[in-house]
C-alpha positions, -999 to +999 in steps of 0.1 A: -088+055+121-062+074+100-043+052+075-010+060+057-007+039+026+028+036+010+046+014-015+078+010-033+101+027-008+130+006-019+147+012+015+142+049+014+118+072+032+125+107+045+113+131+070+092+149+044+069+118+043+074+107+079+058+140+091+026+130+073+027+094+086+031+106+122-007+114+120-015+078+113-030+050+135-017+024+111+008+023+082+001-001+053+030-009+029+022-025-004+056-040-010+091-033-023+100-023+012+138-025+007+150-033+042+139-039+078+155-007+091+128+012+072+101-010+088+116-003+122+114+034+116+078+031+106+069+009+136+081+038+158+052+057+144+024+032+142+017-005+136+028-016+101+008-040+079+028-050+048+034-074+020+067-082+004+075-071-032+096-084-060+128-066-049+124-077-012+149-103+000+146-132+025+146-110+057+115-091+045+098-122+031+102-139+065+086-109+082+058-102+058+036-124+035+030-122-002-005-110+004-026-098+033-064-101+037-077-084+068-107-065+082-110-031+098-146-030+112-168-043+084-144-034+056-124-062+040-090-053+026-068-073+003-032-062-003-007-077-028+024-060-044+019-070-080-018-068-086-026-048-117-057-027-118-094-029-129-097-045-162-060-056-161-056-076-129-027-101-126-040-137-125-030-142-088-048-110-078-079-118-098-081-152-080-077-136-046-103-110-055-128-136-065-121-157-034-120-130-007-144-104-023-126-074-007-141-039-004-106-024-009-079-039-031-044-025-027-014-030-049+019-013-056+047-022-081+037+002-110+051+034-093+019+050-106-006+063-081-042+051-089-075+053-072-101+035-092-135+022-084-140-013-099-177-017-107-173-053-119-159-065-085-175-038-064-143-027-048-120+004-046-086-002-060-058+018-044-022+020-056-002+046-036+025+050-063+061+051-051+073+068-019+110+059-025+136+076-047+145+045-069+126+040-102+113+059-132+087+080-114+092+118-113+069+124-083+070+104-050+035+098-036+016+084-006-020+082+003-036+092+036-072+085+045-097+080+073-112+046+075-146+044+091-175+026+074-158+037+041-127+057+031-131+093+039-108+124+035-085+107+010-054+128+005-026+124-020+007+136-008+032+144-036+069+152-033+095+157-061+120+129-065 
């Protein structure tokens, strides 16, 4: 299964990224979506699994939850917009990690791409950075990977802002 992982689109995604996402079986969005029109565009490509972020209004919060816990095969995935990262998790994220014991923990919010293995909680932390044009980041990023018994063929796609 090919996964496209994005975050912090803030209502903006362009054909430069969409061409990569067209290869995907599922698109996961880690919050700060921006608007439902963007979600509709993504749904034309593949099923979308998302969480709302701090900039998302009522429409998006009605459509998507604050966090998602789901499985793909034997892999448990936890996704939350504001989560922090290994050694510096937000309290809500840490509580969910302790409760659900995910194999993969996904967060957004920082606009900084991170892929870090957390030995303490035995999980892989993924933050795809920011795909949108709003924010302080200089490079827009997304992650693509194959999900089998583990993540394989992880690709970082970078575009100038």
